[in-house]
Every structure is written in structure tokens, then in C-alpha cells.
N, C-alpha and C positions, 0 to 999 in steps of 0.2 A: 295566238300561237302560229308559228311559221309552218305551213303544211308542205313545204318543199315541192311546190308544183310549178315553179318557174320553168318556162321552156316546154312544159308538157302541153301538147296540142289538145284543145277542147273539142273532142269529137261530138258530132251532132246526135242528139237523142232521137232514136227512131223506134220503131215497134219491135225490134229484135236485137239480140246481142250478136256479136260476130261468132264465127264457128269455133269449135273447141280448140283447134290448134292455135288460133290467134288469142283466144282467151287464156290458154296456158302460158303463152309467151308474155302477155301483158301481166299475168299474175306473178310470173317470175321476176319481171322488172319491178313491180310494186313491192314485192318481198325484199328484193335486194336494196331498193331505195330506202325502205324503212328500217332495215336491219342496222344500218350505220348510225342511226340516231340513238343516243344514250341518255337523252334528257328524261326528266321525270323521276318520281320516287314511288316505291311500292307503298300501298296503304297500310297503315299500322294502327289506326284507331280501333280496329277490330283485331285483337292480338293474333288470331289464327291467320289472318291475311298477310301479316308481316313476314311469314315464313315462305312466301312465294318466291320462285326463282326469277330474278329480275331479267335474266337472259332468255327466258322462254318466249317464243314467238310462233304463232300459228296463224295461217290465213287460208280461208276456204271460200269458194264460190259455189253455190248450189243454184242451178237454173230451174225454171219451171217445167222443164221436160224431164227432170230427175237426174241430170248430169251433175257430177261433182268434180271440182278442180281444187286441189289442196297442196299446200307446201308447209313445211316446218312442223311445229308441235301441235298439229290439229287434233290429236287424240289425247292431249294432256288435259286432265279434268280440273275444273275450278268451280267455285260456287257462282251461281247465276246472278245473285244480288239484285240490283235495281232493274236489270233487264227483265226480270220476272214481271214487273209492273205492267208492261204492255200486253203480255199474253194473258195475264189474269183479267186485265181490263177487257180484252177481246172476248174471253169466256163469259164475263159478266154481261157485256152488251148482247151477246148471242142468247143469253138466258132471260134477261129482264127488259131488254130493249133500249134503243137509242135515247128516247126522251127521258126515261126514268134515270138513267145513268148521268145524263147531262144535268138534270135537275139537282141530283144529290152530290155528284162528284165534281162536275164542271169540266171545262176544257180550255181555260185561259191561264196564261202565265201569271205567277204570283209576283214576279219581279224581285223575289227574295230567295234566300238559300233553300235548298231542297228539304232541309229539316227545320225550317223556320216555324216558330210558335207565333211570332208577331204577325205573319201573313194570315193566320187563322183569325186572330183578333181584329185585324184591319178589315177583314171581309165578313164580319158578323158571323163567324163560325163556319163559313163555307170553305171547303178544302180547295176549291178553285181548279185543281188540275190533278189528274191521276198519276202523273209522272213525278210529283213531289210526295214526300212521305205521308203527309196528311191525306192526300187524295188516294194514295195507294192503300192506306189503312181503311179508309171509307169504302174503297172498292172491295177489299177482302171481306169486310164486314157484311157487304151486301150479297155475297155469294150464297145462293140458297142452300139450306141444310138445317135440319132440326137440331143438330148437335155440332159442336166444334169439330169433331172427327168427320162428320158428314161434309162440312165445308172443306176441310183439308183434303179429303178423298177426291172431291170434285176438282180442286185446284191441281193436286198431284197427278191425277189421271189426265186432266186436260193439257197440262204442260208436257206430259209424256207423249200425248198424241201429236202435239206440235213438233216434237223432236223426232217422232217416229220410232221411239224405243222407250222402255221403262227407265225413268230417272230415279236416282236415289239421293237421299239427304246425306250431306257431309256432316256427320255427327259432331266432329271437332269444331267446325265452323258454327254449327247450330248452338252448341254449348257456349262458345266464345261470344257470339252475338247476344245470346240470352243473358249473359252476365254483364253486358255493357250497353244494353239498349234502353237506358233510362229515359232518354229524350223521346223515343217512340212511345214509351208507356205514358209519358206526360201528354204527348200529342193526342193519343187515343182517349185519355180521360177528358181532355179539353173538348174534343169532338163529341164525346158523350154528353158533356154539359150543355152543348148546343143542340142536342138531339140528332146529330149526324150519325152517331153509332148507337144502335138500339139494343145490342147484345153486350155481353161482358167484354169490356175493353182489354182486359188482360189476356183473354182468350184470343181476341183478334190479333193482338201483338204477337202471341205465340205462333199462330198460323202464318202470319206475315213473315216472321223470322224463319220459320221452316221453309217457306217458299223461296226465300232469298238464299237458303243454304242448299238448295238442290244442285247436284253436280252435273255440269254440262261440259262440252268441249267446243272448240271452234267449228267443227263440223256440225254439231247439234245446232249451234246458233245460225249457221248458214241455212240449214234445212228449215228451222223455225221461221227465219226471215223469208225464205222462199215460199213457205205456206201462206204467209200474208201477201206475198207478191202474186201468188197464183189464185187469189180470190178465196182463200180458206181451205184449199185442197193441198194436203201434204204431197209434194211431187215424188217423193220416194215411196211412200206406202199407198198412195192413191186414195187415202181416207179423207173425207170432208170433215174438217175440225170445227170451222165456224163459217158463217155465210159471207158472201162477197160484200154485202153492205157493212158488216162488222169490220172487215178488213179496211174498207174505205175510211170508216170512222177512226179506227185505231191508228192508221197511218197519218191521218190528218192531225191527230193529237201529237204523234211523234215528231212530225215535221216542225211543230212549233216549240217543243219543249223536251226533246229526247236527250240532249246533252247538257243538262243543267243550265247554268248561266251563260254557256257558250253556244246555246242552241241557235241563236241568230247568226253568229259567225259560221257555224257549221252549215246551215242551210244556204248561206251566201256563197260559201266556197265549194261545198259538195253537192248541194241541190237534191238531197235525198232524205227521206225519213230515217232516223237512226236512234239507237238507244245504247247507252254505255252503262257499265257497272264498275264498282270500285275494286273488284278483283282483277280487273284488266280486260274484261270481255267487252266486245262491241259488236252489235248487229246492225246491219244497214239493209234497206229494202229498196230495190228498184221495181216499182209496180209493173206487173206483167212480164218481168224479165228474170231477175235473180234476187237471192238473198246472199249477203256477204257476212261471214263470221270471222272475227279476229280475236286473238288473245295475246296480250303483252302486258304484264303487270305494272310497269312504271307508268304513273299517271301525271297529268298536268295539274295545276293548282285547282282546277274545277272538278277533278276526279275522273277525267277521261283518259283512256289509253293513248299515250303519245304515238307509239309505232302503229297502233291500230288506225288512228286518224290519218296518219301520213300515207299508209298503204291504201286506205279507202279513198282518199282524195285522188291518188294516182289512178286507181281503178275507175273512179267515176268519170274522170276526164278522158282517159285512154279508150275506154269501152263505150263512151257516149251514153252514160247512165243518167247524168244530170237532167232532171225533168224540166228544167227551164232552158236547156240548150237547144236552140232551133235555128234553122237557116232556111228562109223561104225559097232560096235558089239552089238548094242542095241537089235536087233531081237534075237540074240543068247542068250542074257541074259534073255530074256523073255521065252526062251525055244521053240522058233519057228524055223522052218527050214530056 
């Protein structure tokens, strides 16, 4: 996909972002640049998602100091979908630890589609990655709780703490997904047959479907991303949600597989951990700096927001967020010793 970054200077990644005035200026340019792109199509394999406004577009930056910069439809609600995977993964890592999650869920790309059954069989029942559906279902199943509702409460309250406000389930999306999630049910049963899910697989799918149906907006995604950027502390509420070590692990997984089969291209072009969802949401994290939340429903063929990717690519370059962008002589060029 052409991310429309020709001619955009790659600023060097440093330990801080520019001041708020410059950030607002760059945000406006990113928004304007992406608005003109009409490529992509709204997801329709979940009937409720097909009703989204293809013209909606919101873009928000939340910095680790609690500052918010936003343009467009940043308060338009949509279902979080697959973006929930990273935050549930973080909650689980914080609860049961790095090694246990790595053993059961894994952290490697499958090389196949996000909802592949073949990938499970080829890897002897191992989900391989928490950002594909098999790994996400295994992650949800591992969330502690004596009942299904206990697990749901842990996930619901945890994602709300990431957002800094109580999140609600979109009942229409939940019902629509529940009526069409046949493949996820099959994946959960297959994982159970391999001993990767030890509780009722139907209940696991139900909780997973509910977490995907939580309503967020672009501002929420930016704050959630900024919480991971700030070592697990929500910069708006000041509450510690997860540990700094958990943020490190979660961002490492995102860097390798957050944008489905386009993850390698994303990391090559943008140089930041990110996660997309088929409702048009996109969260990107610049560690120690900012979280970026975008919402634009038209998707590319891999299921990633077209305008969200283009705007984020511009922001990454213009604000010097790319973690791989360095210049050993940058201080000399600024006239500093």
C-alpha cells in the first residue's frame, strides 16, 4: 500500500516529541493529507460493521504528559475489535507472567491469515501469536476467574482502566458477531482438543466476542496507546494499569504482528508498534512519547484502515517517532557540543 510519504522529511527519533504547537501543526497536515484518500472498503463480513460511515475520520495524539491533540471525528464511537487483543494480552501478562504466556500463547508470526485453522494444525496446536484469533482466544481463556463472568469483569474493567473511563459493549455489534463467529468457535474447539484451552470453549468465544464489541473512540485509543507508551501508567488518570515490563512485552509482540500480514511493511515504513481493527480503528505507540489513535472505516485488503495508516505514517516521519530513525551527527548539526 502507498502510504503517501514521498517528500516527507524523516525527522530523527529523540527522547521527546516537539512542543504542542508544532504537534498540532503536524497533526493538521497529517489529517489533511489522509482525508483526500478514498481507497478501501468498509468491512461487511460482520453485518453491523457494514453500517459504518465511510467518510468518518478522527485522529488523536495523547502524549505521556497527559496532553491531547485531536482533529475530526475523535469522539465517534466504534467497536474496538482486534485492537482489544493487545490490551487483554497485557492484562494477562501482568497477572500470570511473561514465561507462562509465552509458553501457552507464543509470540511468533504464523505466516498465515489471522483466522487460520491451518496455522494451528501446522504448529501442533500452538496458537503461536496473541494477535491472531487463535492466540487471542487462548489469551482470553487464560484470564483468571472462577466463572465466565469473572473473566469478563477482569477484561472489561482492565480495558476501561487503559482508556481512563468506563467502556460499554455495543450490543448490536455483539449480537451480529455472535451470529456469525462460526470460525472462532471452530478454532476454540480445536485449541481445546490440543489442551490449549481448559475451560468451556463456547464461553471463551463469548467473552472474546464481548471484548471485541466494546465501544471506543479515537481519543480512547490514543490514551490506551499512551498508557503502553508511559510504562503502564495512564497519563490522563495517573493510574498504573500494568507494569513497565508488561508494556515492553506487549509492544514487542505488536511490532512483529500488529497489522496482520502487512506487519512487516508497517514496521519498515512507520517503525512503531501498532494494532488495527476491522471497524477502522488503529492504535500506534511511540514508547516513552505518545499514543496515536485513528478511526477511518475503509480498509485495505488486509483489514487495516487506509486513512489511519497514511496519517500515522506522516506523523511518524514528521514528529521523529520512528524508533529506527537515528543520526549520529544530529547534535553537531544543531550546533551543540
